BAZALUM-238871 format. One line per field, with one value per atom (N, C-alpha, C): residue in one letter; chain; atom name; x negated, y, z. Coordinates in Angstrom, 2 decimals, m for minus. Example, Ala and Ser with C-alpha at 12.3 -4.5 7.8 and 13.67 -1.06 7.14 Angstrom:
resn (A/A/A/S/S/S)
chain (A/A/A/A/A/A)
name (N/CA/C/N/CA/C)
X (m13.19/m12.30/m13.20/m12.85/m13.67/m12.90)
Y (m5.69/m4.50/m3.30/m2.25/m1.06/0.03)
Z (7.80/7.80/7.80/7.08/7.14/7.87)
***
This chain:
resn (M/M/M/L/L/L/T/T/T/R/R/R/I/I/I/L/L/L/T/T/T/G/G/G/A/A/A/S/S/S/L/L/L/A/A/A/L/L/L/A/A/A/A/A/A/S/S/S/L/L/L/C/C/C/G/G/G/A/A/A/G/G/G/V/V/V/A/A/A/N/N/N/A/A/A/G/G/G/V/V/V/V/V/V/T/T/T/F/F/F/E/E/E/D/D/D/G/G/G/K/K/K/A/A/A/F/F/F/S/S/S/C/C/C/V/V/V/S/S/S/G/G/G/A/A/A/Q/Q/Q/S/S/S/S/S/S/G/G/G/G/G/G/M/M/M/T/T/T/F/F/F/A/A/A/Q/Q/Q/D/D/D/G/G/G/Y/Y/Y/A/A/A/C/C/C/F/F/F/Y/Y/Y/A/A/A/K/K/K/T/T/T/A/A/A/P/P/P/G/G/G/D/D/D/F/F/F/P/P/P/T/T/T/D/D/D/L/L/L/T/T/T/S/S/S/E/E/E/V/V/V/M/M/M/A/A/A/V/V/V/G/G/G/W/W/W/V/V/V/D/D/D/T/T/T/L/L/L/M/M/M/A/A/A/R/R/R/D/D/D/D/D/D/A/A/A/S/S/S/V/V/V/F/F/F/D/D/D/L/L/L/S/S/S/T/T/T/V/V/V/D/D/D/L/L/L/A/A/A/F/F/F/G/G/G/P/P/P/F/F/F/D/D/D/H/H/H/A/A/A/G/G/G/L/L/L/S/S/S/S/S/S/D/D/D/I/I/I/T/T/T/T/T/T/L/L/L/T/T/T/A/A/A/H/H/H/F/F/F/H/H/H/D/D/D/G/G/G/G/G/G/A/A/A/A/A/A/T/T/T/L/L/L/D/D/D/L/L/L/S/S/S/V/V/V/R/R/R/F/F/F/G/G/G/F/F/F/Q/Q/Q/R/R/R/Y/Y/Y/N/N/N/I/I/I/G/G/G/W/W/W/T/T/T/G/G/G/L/L/L/D/D/D/S/S/S/V/V/V/S/S/S/F/F/F/S/S/S/G/G/G/L/L/L/K/K/K/T/T/T/S/S/S/G/G/G/E/E/E/Y/Y/Y/L/L/L/A/A/A/F/F/F/D/D/D/N/N/N/I/I/I/A/A/A/Y/Y/Y/D/D/D/D/D/D/S/S/S/A/A/A/A/A/A/P/P/P/P/P/P/M/M/M/G/G/G/G/G/G/I/I/I/P/P/P/E/E/E/P/P/P/T/T/T/I/I/I/W/W/W/A/A/A/S/S/S/L/L/L/L/L/L/T/T/T/G/G/G/F/F/F/F/F/F/G/G/G/M/M/M/G/G/G/A/A/A/M/M/M/M/M/M/R/R/R/R/R/R/N/N/N/R/R/R/R/R/R/I/I/I/L/L/L/V/V/V/R/R/R/A/A/A/R/R/R/A/A/A)
chain (A/A/A/A/A/A/A/A/A/A/A/A/A/A/A/A/A/A/A/A/A/A/A/A/A/A/A/A/A/A/A/A/A/A/A/A/A/A/A/A/A/A/A/A/A/A/A/A/A/A/A/A/A/A/A/A/A/A/A/A/A/A/A/A/A/A/A/A/A/A/A/A/A/A/A/A/A/A/A/A/A/A/A/A/A/A/A/A/A/A/A/A/A/A/A/A/A/A/A/A/A/A/A/A/A/A/A/A/A/A/A/A/A/A/A/A/A/A/A/A/A/A/A/A/A/A/A/A/A/A/A/A/A/A/A/A/A/A/A/A/A/A/A/A/A/A/A/A/A/A/A/A/A/A/A/A/A/A/A/A/A/A/A/A/A/A/A/A/A/A/A/A/A/A/A/A/A/A/A/A/A/A/A/A/A/A/A/A/A/A/A/A/A/A/A/A/A/A/A/A/A/A/A/A/A/A/A/A/A/A/A/A/A/A/A/A/A/A/A/A/A/A/A/A/A/A/A/A/A/A/A/A/A/A/A/A/A/A/A/A/A/A/A/A/A/A/A/A/A/A/A/A/A/A/A/A/A/A/A/A/A/A/A/A/A/A/A/A/A/A/A/A/A/A/A/A/A/A/A/A/A/A/A/A/A/A/A/A/A/A/A/A/A/A/A/A/A/A/A/A/A/A/A/A/A/A/A/A/A/A/A/A/A/A/A/A/A/A/A/A/A/A/A/A/A/A/A/A/A/A/A/A/A/A/A/A/A/A/A/A/A/A/A/A/A/A/A/A/A/A/A/A/A/A/A/A/A/A/A/A/A/A/A/A/A/A/A/A/A/A/A/A/A/A/A/A/A/A/A/A/A/A/A/A/A/A/A/A/A/A/A/A/A/A/A/A/A/A/A/A/A/A/A/A/A/A/A/A/A/A/A/A/A/A/A/A/A/A/A/A/A/A/A/A/A/A/A/A/A/A/A/A/A/A/A/A/A/A/A/A/A/A/A/A/A/A/A/A/A/A/A/A/A/A/A/A/A/A/A/A/A/A/A/A/A/A/A/A/A/A/A/A/A/A/A/A/A/A/A/A/A/A/A/A/A/A/A/A/A/A/A/A/A/A/A/A/A/A/A/A/A/A/A/A/A/A/A/A/A/A/A/A/A/A/A/A/A/A/A/A/A/A/A/A/A/A/A/A/A/A/A/A/A/A/A/A/A/A/A/A/A/A/A/A/A/A/A/A/A/A/A/A/A/A/A/A/A/A/A/A/A/A/A/A/A/A/A/A/A/A/A/A/A/A/A/A/A/A/A/A/A/A/A/A/A/A/A/A/A/A/A/A/A/A/A/A/A/A/A/A/A/A/A/A/A/A/A/A/A/A/A/A/A/A/A/A/A/A/A/A/A/A/A/A/A/A/A/A/A/A/A/A/A/A/A/A)
name (N/CA/C/N/CA/C/N/CA/C/N/CA/C/N/CA/C/N/CA/C/N/CA/C/N/CA/C/N/CA/C/N/CA/C/N/CA/C/N/CA/C/N/CA/C/N/CA/C/N/CA/C/N/CA/C/N/CA/C/N/CA/C/N/CA/C/N/CA/C/N/CA/C/N/CA/C/N/CA/C/N/CA/C/N/CA/C/N/CA/C/N/CA/C/N/CA/C/N/CA/C/N/CA/C/N/CA/C/N/CA/C/N/CA/C/N/CA/C/N/CA/C/N/CA/C/N/CA/C/N/CA/C/N/CA/C/N/CA/C/N/CA/C/N/CA/C/N/CA/C/N/CA/C/N/CA/C/N/CA/C/N/CA/C/N/CA/C/N/CA/C/N/CA/C/N/CA/C/N/CA/C/N/CA/C/N/CA/C/N/CA/C/N/CA/C/N/CA/C/N/CA/C/N/CA/C/N/CA/C/N/CA/C/N/CA/C/N/CA/C/N/CA/C/N/CA/C/N/CA/C/N/CA/C/N/CA/C/N/CA/C/N/CA/C/N/CA/C/N/CA/C/N/CA/C/N/CA/C/N/CA/C/N/CA/C/N/CA/C/N/CA/C/N/CA/C/N/CA/C/N/CA/C/N/CA/C/N/CA/C/N/CA/C/N/CA/C/N/CA/C/N/CA/C/N/CA/C/N/CA/C/N/CA/C/N/CA/C/N/CA/C/N/CA/C/N/CA/C/N/CA/C/N/CA/C/N/CA/C/N/CA/C/N/CA/C/N/CA/C/N/CA/C/N/CA/C/N/CA/C/N/CA/C/N/CA/C/N/CA/C/N/CA/C/N/CA/C/N/CA/C/N/CA/C/N/CA/C/N/CA/C/N/CA/C/N/CA/C/N/CA/C/N/CA/C/N/CA/C/N/CA/C/N/CA/C/N/CA/C/N/CA/C/N/CA/C/N/CA/C/N/CA/C/N/CA/C/N/CA/C/N/CA/C/N/CA/C/N/CA/C/N/CA/C/N/CA/C/N/CA/C/N/CA/C/N/CA/C/N/CA/C/N/CA/C/N/CA/C/N/CA/C/N/CA/C/N/CA/C/N/CA/C/N/CA/C/N/CA/C/N/CA/C/N/CA/C/N/CA/C/N/CA/C/N/CA/C/N/CA/C/N/CA/C/N/CA/C/N/CA/C/N/CA/C/N/CA/C/N/CA/C/N/CA/C/N/CA/C/N/CA/C/N/CA/C/N/CA/C/N/CA/C/N/CA/C/N/CA/C/N/CA/C/N/CA/C/N/CA/C/N/CA/C/N/CA/C/N/CA/C/N/CA/C/N/CA/C/N/CA/C/N/CA/C/N/CA/C/N/CA/C/N/CA/C/N/CA/C/N/CA/C/N/CA/C/N/CA/C/N/CA/C/N/CA/C/N/CA/C/N/CA/C/N/CA/C/N/CA/C/N/CA/C/N/CA/C/N/CA/C/N/CA/C/N/CA/C/N/CA/C/N/CA/C/N/CA/C/N/CA/C/N/CA/C/N/CA/C/N/CA/C/N/CA/C/N/CA/C/N/CA/C/N/CA/C/N/CA/C/N/CA/C/N/CA/C/N/CA/C/N/CA/C/N/CA/C/N/CA/C/N/CA/C/N/CA/C/N/CA/C)
X (104.70/105.56/105.79/106.22/106.45/105.25/104.08/102.87/102.65/102.92/102.83/103.77/105.00/106.04/105.56/105.15/104.76/103.52/102.62/101.37/101.87/102.74/103.26/103.91/104.67/105.26/104.29/103.22/102.19/101.59/101.28/100.67/101.58/102.91/103.84/103.93/103.95/103.90/102.69/101.52/100.29/100.34/100.85/100.92/101.87/103.03/103.98/103.51/102.72/102.20/101.04/100.12/99.00/99.47/100.66/101.12/101.35/101.49/101.65/100.46/99.29/98.08/97.80/98.70/98.47/99.53/99.15/100.07/101.35/102.48/103.73/104.34/105.60/106.18/106.38/106.44/106.62/105.43/104.29/102.99/102.04/101.69/100.78/99.30/98.57/97.13/96.13/96.53/95.58/94.62/94.98/94.14/94.38/93.99/94.27/93.01/91.89/90.63/90.08/90.51/90.00/88.70/88.27/87.02/85.78/84.78/84.74/85.10/86.16/86.47/87.26/87.19/87.98/88.78/90.10/90.95/91.88/92.27/93.17/94.64/95.56/96.98/97.59/98.88/99.59/99.10/99.10/98.62/99.64/99.89/100.90/100.18/100.78/100.23/101.21/101.47/102.36/103.77/104.27/105.60/105.78/104.72/104.74/103.96/104.34/103.55/103.05/101.78/101.09/100.70/101.16/100.93/100.19/99.18/98.35/97.73/97.45/96.82/95.35/94.83/93.36/93.01/92.06/91.53/91.87/92.28/92.33/91.20/90.50/89.30/89.53/89.08/89.31/87.95/87.96/86.78/87.06/86.05/86.20/84.94/85.06/83.84/82.76/83.05/82.04/81.72/82.44/82.19/82.53/81.69/82.03/81.74/80.98/80.69/80.07/80.66/80.21/81.11/81.89/82.82/82.02/82.39/81.55/81.59/82.47/82.53/82.64/82.37/82.47/83.97/84.13/85.45/85.61/86.88/87.24/88.12/88.64/89.65/89.52/90.31/90.25/91.21/90.79/91.47/91.48/92.42/92.49/92.27/91.53/91.25/91.49/92.05/92.39/91.79/91.14/90.59/91.21/91.26/91.54/92.94/93.82/95.15/96.15/97.45/98.51/98.73/99.28/99.63/101.09/101.89/103.31/103.54/104.18/104.44/105.96/106.29/107.66/107.72/108.81/109.01/108.84/108.23/108.05/109.39/110.42/111.74/112.60/112.04/112.74/113.86/113.80/114.85/114.53/115.55/115.46/114.64/113.80/112.98/112.92/112.37/112.02/110.52/109.96/108.48/108.24/107.53/107.27/106.00/104.93/103.51/102.61/101.54/100.48/99.18/98.09/96.78/96.03/95.43/94.77/93.41/92.42/91.16/90.48/89.38/88.42/87.97/88.06/87.30/85.96/85.37/84.24/84.59/83.82/82.37/82.03/81.32/80.89/81.97/83.04/84.14/83.68/82.70/82.18/81.82/81.34/80.92/82.04/83.27/84.46/84.62/85.18/85.37/86.83/87.72/89.06/89.63/90.71/91.26/92.81/93.59/95.03/95.51/96.44/97.18/98.72/99.41/100.84/101.72/102.53/103.36/104.76/105.29/106.66/107.54/108.67/109.66/110.71/111.04/112.11/113.23/114.26/115.32/116.31/116.91/117.84/119.06/119.46/120.63/120.29/119.06/118.70/117.94/117.78/117.05/115.58/114.87/113.37/112.90/111.64/110.97/109.48/108.79/107.33/106.71/105.52/104.81/103.34/102.68/101.18/100.55/99.48/98.77/97.29/96.64/95.21/94.46/93.54/92.80/91.32/90.64/89.14/88.40/87.18/86.40/86.89/87.11/87.64/89.19/89.75/91.20/91.93/93.03/93.98/95.33/96.20/97.58/98.52/99.42/100.33/101.81/102.60/103.96/104.82/105.51/106.26/107.78/108.37/109.71/110.78/110.46/111.44/112.25/113.56/114.42/115.22/115.66/116.40/115.60/114.46/113.53/113.63/113.52/113.21/111.71/110.91/109.50/108.91/107.57/106.81/105.54/105.19/104.00/103.01/101.72/100.61/99.83/99.62/98.87/97.33/96.55/95.13/94.75/93.56/93.08/92.99/93.53/93.75/92.49/91.45/90.22/89.17/88.75/87.63/88.06/89.28/89.76/89.28/88.46/87.81/88.73/88.21/89.11/89.82/91.12/91.97/92.15/91.85/91.93/93.21/93.79/95.02/94.77/95.56/95.55/96.82/97.29/98.28/99.52/100.19/101.39/102.56/103.20/104.30/105.63/106.49/107.85/108.98/110.17/111.35/111.15/110.91/110.97/109.82/108.85/107.76/106.67/105.90/104.87/103.51/102.69/101.36/100.47/99.42/98.49/97.82/97.29/96.59/95.39/95.09/93.86/92.65/91.85/90.67/90.96/92.24/92.63/92.49/92.30/92.20/93.56/94.03/95.36/95.43/96.60/96.75/96.76/96.42/96.49/97.77/98.88/100.17/100.33/99.80/99.85/99.06/97.80/97.00/97.72/98.32/98.99/100.08/100.92/101.98/101.44/100.42/99.84/99.35/98.62/98.13/99.31/100.29/101.47/102.13/102.20/102.89/102.08/100.73/99.93/100.03/99.94/100.07/101.42/102.43/103.76/103.85/103.27/103.30/102.47/101.36/100.53/101.29/101.92/102.75/103.86/104.50/105.56/105.04/103.89/103.20/102.83/102.31/101.90/103.13/104.23/105.43/106.13/106.05/106.62/105.78/104.48/103.63/103.98/104.17/104.53/105.90/106.80/108.08/108.00/107.13/106.95/106.21/105.25/104.55/105.56/106.37/107.38/108.36/108.73/109.75/109.15/107.87/107.14/106.96/106.79/106.58/107.91)
Y (m35.71/m36.88/m37.02/m35.83/m35.95/m36.42/m35.95/m36.43/m37.87/m38.48/m39.87/m40.65/m40.08/m40.82/m40.83/m39.67/m39.66/m40.44/m40.50/m41.29/m42.77/m43.16/m44.51/m44.89/m43.97/m44.09/m44.29/m43.50/m43.59/m44.94/m45.41/m46.80/m47.91/m47.74/m48.75/m48.73/m47.52/m47.37/m48.06/m47.82/m48.40/m49.95/m50.41/m51.95/m52.48/m51.89/m52.42/m52.40/m51.34/m51.30/m52.24/m52.27/m53.14/m54.54/m54.85/m56.18/m56.85/m56.05/m56.61/m57.43/m57.20/m57.94/m59.00/m59.32/m60.27/m61.35/m62.65/m63.70/m63.43/m63.92/m63.83/m65.26/m65.34/m66.65/m67.42/m66.70/m67.31/m67.42/m67.34/m67.48/m68.43/m69.57/m70.49/m69.95/m69.51/m69.03/m70.00/m71.03/m72.07/m71.41/m70.34/m69.77/m70.47/m71.68/m72.57/m72.90/m72.32/m72.65/m74.01/m74.70/m76.05/m76.22/m75.04/m75.14/m75.28/m75.91/m76.89/m78.27/m78.88/m80.28/m80.94/m82.28/m83.10/m84.16/m84.13/m84.98/m85.72/m86.94/m87.74/m87.59/m87.99/m87.86/m86.55/m86.41/m85.12/m84.05/m82.82/m81.66/m80.65/m79.78/m78.81/m77.50/m76.46/m75.11/m74.14/m73.05/m71.98/m72.39/m73.37/m73.94/m74.96/m75.36/m76.45/m77.59/m78.78/m80.00/m80.50/m80.86/m81.28/m82.80/m83.63/m85.08/m85.57/m86.38/m86.95/m88.26/m89.18/m90.45/m90.31/m89.38/m89.16/m88.20/m87.34/m86.36/m84.89/m84.09/m82.69/m82.03/m81.14/m80.54/m79.02/m78.40/m76.97/m76.22/m75.09/m74.27/m72.85/m72.07/m70.68/m69.92/m68.61/m67.75/m68.04/m68.28/m68.53/m70.04/m70.85/m72.31/m72.85/m72.56/m72.88/m74.33/m75.05/m76.34/m76.49/m77.36/m77.60/m76.92/m75.90/m75.23/m74.46/m74.57/m74.13/m72.60/m71.84/m70.41/m69.72/m68.36/m67.56/m67.52/m67.50/m67.47/m66.18/m65.66/m64.52/m64.91/m66.14/m66.66/m68.10/m68.70/m70.14/m70.77/m71.95/m72.56/m74.07/m74.77/m76.25/m76.80/m77.96/m78.59/m80.05/m80.63/m82.17/m82.69/m83.88/m84.49/m85.84/m86.06/m87.31/m87.88/m87.22/m87.73/m86.58/m86.94/m85.90/m85.43/m84.19/m83.54/m83.20/m83.67/m83.35/m82.33/m81.22/m80.11/m80.04/m79.89/m79.71/m78.93/m78.35/m77.66/m78.56/m78.09/m78.87/m79.40/m78.62/m79.00/m79.67/m79.99/m80.54/m79.71/m78.33/m77.50/m77.18/m76.67/m76.19/m74.94/m74.81/m73.58/m73.17/m71.87/m71.37/m71.20/m71.43/m71.28/m70.10/m69.00/m67.84/m67.91/m67.95/m67.93/m68.90/m69.23/m70.09/m69.76/m69.70/m69.45/m70.83/m71.08/m72.35/m72.17/m73.08/m72.96/m74.35/m74.50/m75.72/m75.66/m76.81/m76.98/m77.69/m78.46/m79.28/m80.35/m80.77/m80.63/m79.92/m80.55/m79.91/m80.01/m80.75/m80.84/m81.21/m82.17/m82.69/m81.66/m80.51/m79.51/m78.75/m78.94/m78.30/m76.83/m75.98/m74.63/m74.47/m75.36/m75.42/m76.88/m77.07/m78.45/m78.17/m79.19/m79.12/m79.79/m79.14/m79.78/m79.64/m80.67/m80.66/m80.57/m79.45/m79.29/m79.95/m80.65/m81.30/m80.79/m80.19/m79.68/m80.73/m80.92/m81.87/m80.98/m80.64/m79.77/m80.48/m79.68/m80.19/m80.86/m80.32/m80.85/m82.15/m82.66/m83.92/m83.77/m82.59/m82.35/m82.25/m82.16/m82.08/m81.20/m80.69/m79.92/m80.07/m79.89/m79.96/m78.72/m78.37/m77.15/m77.50/m77.35/m77.55/m76.19/m76.21/m75.01/m75.28/m74.33/m74.43/m73.76/m74.50/m74.12/m74.02/m73.16/m72.97/m72.62/m72.34/m71.89/m70.46/m70.18/m68.96/m68.95/m68.42/m68.45/m67.60/m68.15/m67.41/m67.51/m66.48/m66.53/m67.01/m67.89/m68.41/m68.07/m67.42/m67.18/m68.43/m68.99/m70.15/m69.87/m69.36/m68.88/m69.99/m71.14/m72.21/m72.01/m72.28/m72.04/m73.37/m73.53/m74.62/m75.93/m75.94/m77.09/m77.91/m79.26/m80.10/m80.29/m80.34/m80.49/m80.18/m80.04/m79.82/m80.67/m81.34/m82.15/m81.45/m81.51/m81.03/m82.24/m82.51/m83.64/m83.38/m84.47/m84.33/m83.75/m83.07/m82.55/m83.61/m83.34/m84.43/m85.02/m84.27/m84.74/m85.11/m84.14/m84.42/m85.24/m85.16/m85.83/m85.26/m84.17/m83.59/m82.73/m81.93/m81.28/m80.09/m80.00/m78.86/m78.05/m76.75/m75.91/m75.01/m74.82/m74.18/m72.95/m71.87/m70.76/m69.94/m69.15/m68.12/m68.63/m69.67/m70.22/m69.45/m68.63/m67.72/m68.36/m68.48/m69.11/m68.27/m68.54/m67.87/m66.33/m65.83/m64.34/m63.58/m64.26/m63.56/m63.32/m62.28/m61.81/m62.26/m62.89/m63.29/m62.08/m62.12/m60.99/m60.74/m59.59/m59.29/m60.25/m60.53/m61.41/m60.86/m61.61/m61.17/m60.48/m60.42/m59.82/m58.32/m57.63/m56.21/m55.54/m54.66/m54.02/m53.38/m53.51/m52.92/m51.35/m50.67/m49.22/m48.62/m49.20/m48.67/m48.75/m49.78/m49.86/m48.76/m48.50/m47.47/m46.09/m45.85/m44.61/m44.45/m45.47/m45.32/m45.08/m45.75/m45.51/m44.14/m43.52/m42.17/m41.28/m41.39/m40.54/m40.56/m41.65/m41.78/m41.03/m41.14/m40.40/m38.89/m38.46/m36.99/m36.46/m37.30/m36.85/m36.74/m37.75/m37.59/m36.49/m36.20/m35.05/m33.77/m33.60/m32.38/m32.20/m33.35/m33.31/m32.84/m33.41/m33.09/m31.57/m31.11/m29.65/m28.77/m29.15/m28.35/m28.33/m29.49/m29.59/m28.83/m28.87/m28.07/m26.56/m26.05/m24.68/m24.33/m25.25/m25.05/m25.00/m25.89/m25.91/m24.57/m24.08/m22.90/m21.76/m21.61/m20.48/m20.62/m21.85/m22.03/m21.55/m21.92/m21.38/m19.90/m19.34/m17.90/m17.14)
Z (m24.03/m24.36/m25.84/m26.48/m27.90/m28.65/m28.32/m29.00/m28.89/m27.67/m27.45/m28.32/m28.39/m29.19/m30.65/m31.23/m32.60/m32.90/m31.87/m32.11/m32.16/m31.30/m31.27/m32.61/m33.12/m34.40/m35.53/m35.52/m36.52/m36.43/m35.28/m35.14/m35.63/m35.34/m35.79/m37.32/m37.92/m39.42/m39.99/m39.35/m39.94/m39.82/m38.69/m38.50/m39.52/m39.74/m40.72/m42.12/m42.51/m43.82/m44.07/m43.09/m43.25/m43.12/m42.50/m42.41/m43.74/m44.83/m46.09/m46.57/m45.94/m46.30/m45.28/m44.47/m43.28/m43.50/m43.06/m43.15/m42.35/m42.84/m42.13/m42.15/m41.61/m41.46/m42.82/m43.85/m45.17/m46.01/m45.49/m46.27/m45.62/m46.26/m45.75/m46.13/m45.11/m45.33/m44.80/m44.12/m43.57/m42.54/m41.95/m40.88/m39.57/m39.56/m38.32/m37.55/m37.98/m37.29/m37.48/m38.60/m38.84/m39.61/m40.19/m40.97/m40.13/m40.51/m41.65/m41.10/m41.71/m41.31/m42.38/m42.35/m43.32/m42.45/m42.64/m41.86/m42.77/m42.31/m43.10/m42.59/m43.45/m43.05/m43.32/m42.94/m43.22/m42.35/m42.93/m42.16/m42.22/m41.11/m41.02/m40.91/m41.66/m41.60/m42.08/m41.38/m41.84/m42.11/m41.42/m41.56/m42.68/m43.33/m44.28/m43.87/m44.34/m44.14/m45.47/m45.51/m46.75/m46.50/m47.30/m47.17/m48.37/m48.18/m49.23/m48.77/m49.68/m49.37/m49.33/m48.71/m48.67/m47.63/m47.93/m46.98/m47.42/m46.43/m46.63/m45.96/m46.69/m46.11/m45.99/m44.98/m44.64/m44.66/m45.33/m45.59/m45.23/m44.86/m44.56/m44.98/m44.95/m45.25/m44.30/m43.01/m42.02/m41.90/m42.60/m42.52/m43.95/m44.95/m46.30/m46.69/m45.87/m46.23/m47.63/m48.45/m49.86/m50.80/m50.33/m51.31/m52.40/m53.71/m54.77/m55.05/m54.47/m54.67/m53.39/m53.38/m52.15/m51.71/m50.33/m49.80/m48.94/m48.95/m48.18/m47.00/m47.00/m46.02/m45.90/m45.01/m44.83/m45.90/m46.38/m47.49/m47.26/m47.92/m47.91/m49.26/m49.35/m50.56/m50.41/m51.49/m51.49/m52.77/m52.64/m53.92/m54.30/m55.59/m56.21/m55.98/m55.17/m54.95/m55.08/m55.15/m55.20/m53.81/m53.77/m52.41/m52.46/m51.49/m51.41/m50.32/m50.69/m49.71/m49.44/m48.16/m47.77/m46.40/m46.12/m44.90/m43.69/m42.63/m41.41/m40.87/m41.04/m40.51/m41.54/m42.74/m43.84/m44.42/m44.19/m44.72/m46.16/m46.85/m48.28/m48.33/m49.35/m49.46/m50.87/m51.07/m52.45/m52.48/m53.61/m53.77/m54.72/m54.20/m54.93/m55.74/m54.97/m55.60/m54.92/m55.50/m54.88/m55.56/m54.65/m55.13/m55.24/m56.36/m56.58/m57.19/m56.92/m57.50/m57.41/m58.14/m57.91/m56.56/m55.90/m54.65/m54.96/m54.00/m54.38/m55.43/m56.30/m56.40/m57.72/m58.67/m59.89/m61.04/m60.79/m61.77/m63.24/m63.20/m64.48/m65.52/m65.04/m65.94/m66.58/m66.20/m66.80/m66.37/m67.27/m66.89/m66.39/m66.67/m66.24/m66.23/m65.50/m65.40/m65.15/m65.22/m65.12/m63.85/m63.04/m62.14/m62.43/m62.29/m62.56/m61.22/m61.20/m60.15/m60.42/m59.55/m59.76/m58.69/m59.10/m58.16/m57.91/m56.62/m56.24/m55.61/m56.43/m55.96/m55.10/m54.17/m53.17/m53.93/m55.08/m55.83/m56.65/m56.41/m57.08/m58.42/m58.91/m60.17/m59.96/m61.04/m60.93/m62.11/m61.95/m63.01/m62.81/m63.95/m63.83/m64.51/m63.99/m64.55/m64.56/m65.64/m65.74/m65.52/m64.61/m64.26/m64.59/m65.27/m65.60/m64.40/m63.83/m62.64/m62.95/m62.31/m62.59/m61.29/m61.40/m60.19/m59.88/m58.58/m58.16/m58.14/m57.08/m56.92/m57.90/m58.42/m59.23/m58.59/m58.77/m58.29/m59.39/m59.09/m60.08/m59.51/m60.44/m60.11/m60.41/m59.44/m59.59/m59.73/m58.77/m58.86/m58.82/m58.21/m58.06/m56.74/m56.84/m55.77/m55.35/m54.12/m53.72/m53.78/m53.12/m53.14/m51.96/m52.02/m50.93/m50.72/m51.84/m51.82/m53.22/m53.19/m54.38/m54.27/m55.34/m55.34/m56.39/m55.95/m56.82/m57.19/m58.47/m58.89/m58.61/m58.50/m58.57/m59.85/m59.92/m61.26/m62.24/m63.45/m64.47/m64.99/m65.23/m65.94/m64.96/m64.02/m63.20/m62.05/m61.58/m60.36/m59.08/m59.16/m57.96/m57.13/m56.22/m55.25/m55.85/m55.48/m55.71/m54.48/m54.57/m53.37/m53.36/m52.22/m51.99/m51.03/m51.27/m50.33/m50.64/m49.68/m49.83/m50.59/m50.00/m50.59/m50.04/m50.85/m50.41/m50.77/m49.77/m49.93/m49.24/m49.66/m49.09/m49.12/m50.29/m50.51/m49.72/m49.23/m48.54/m49.64/m49.41/m50.34/m49.80/m50.67/m50.27/m50.18/m49.39/m49.27/m50.54/m50.80/m51.99/m52.19/m53.47/m53.71/m53.02/m52.31/m51.70/m50.28/m49.93/m48.64/m48.54/m49.65/m49.56/m49.89/m49.09/m49.36/m50.76/m51.43/m52.74/m52.60/m53.74/m53.70/m53.26/m53.68/m53.17/m51.69/m51.07/m49.63/m48.99/m49.52/m49.01/m49.22/m50.33/m50.61/m49.62/m49.34/m48.47/m46.97/m46.66/m45.31/m45.12/m46.14/m45.98/m46.03/m46.85/m46.85/m45.49/m44.87/m43.56/m42.53/m42.54/m41.60/m41.74/m43.06/m43.29/m42.89/m43.13/m42.67/m41.16/m40.49/m38.98/m38.51/m39.14/m38.72/m38.87/m40.01/m40.29/m39.22/m38.88/m37.87/m36.53/m36.11/m34.89/m34.80/m35.91/m35.90/m35.78/m36.52/m36.46/m35.09/m34.40/m33.08/m32.07/m32.25/m31.33/m31.45/m32.71/m32.87/m32.24/m32.30/m31.68/m30.18/m29.58/m28.12/m27.62/m28.45/m28.11/m28.08/m29.13/m29.13/m28.00/m27.65/m26.51/m25.20/m25.08/m23.79/m23.72/m24.91/m24.97/m24.64)
***
């Protein structure tokens, strides 16, 4: 019985630690099984609604379509128009981080381009932030709080597709870039397993002595 309890605790520990690299309620990862497809109108994913006057296209490692770089997860890309992001239930939210990259197509031979984020705060204020985007996803720390919505402009020079992934909001942490757990997570996981192993060995010795 004790062994089963400790084994269950080990599995729970592993699940909780590995969960840091998996989507939770406050991270939009676009893992909705829509790749590869392009659809018009507002799209909902991970508790957020994305509205644009064009098409949102979805890509994945197993369905990359015309995405210009290798993918490790499902992503969304929007071209030529602005994208407005807000909570599905229209509630106020905080925006922590967002992963952005060039989507299709060749981006006029540019190595980088600019998207402007505009914050629409619940108190009526606004703020803007220019981000330099390139081929391959980068993570951007935003840190805006008390938001009604955030808009992402179309890429300023090329006008081509801007790709989104791992949008973390309301104090949630996005998974590590590339979906690989960070070293600290692996260290915590191994420490937990070693600790559980030592506890199991110690309790076995206690049981043996008690039976003797």
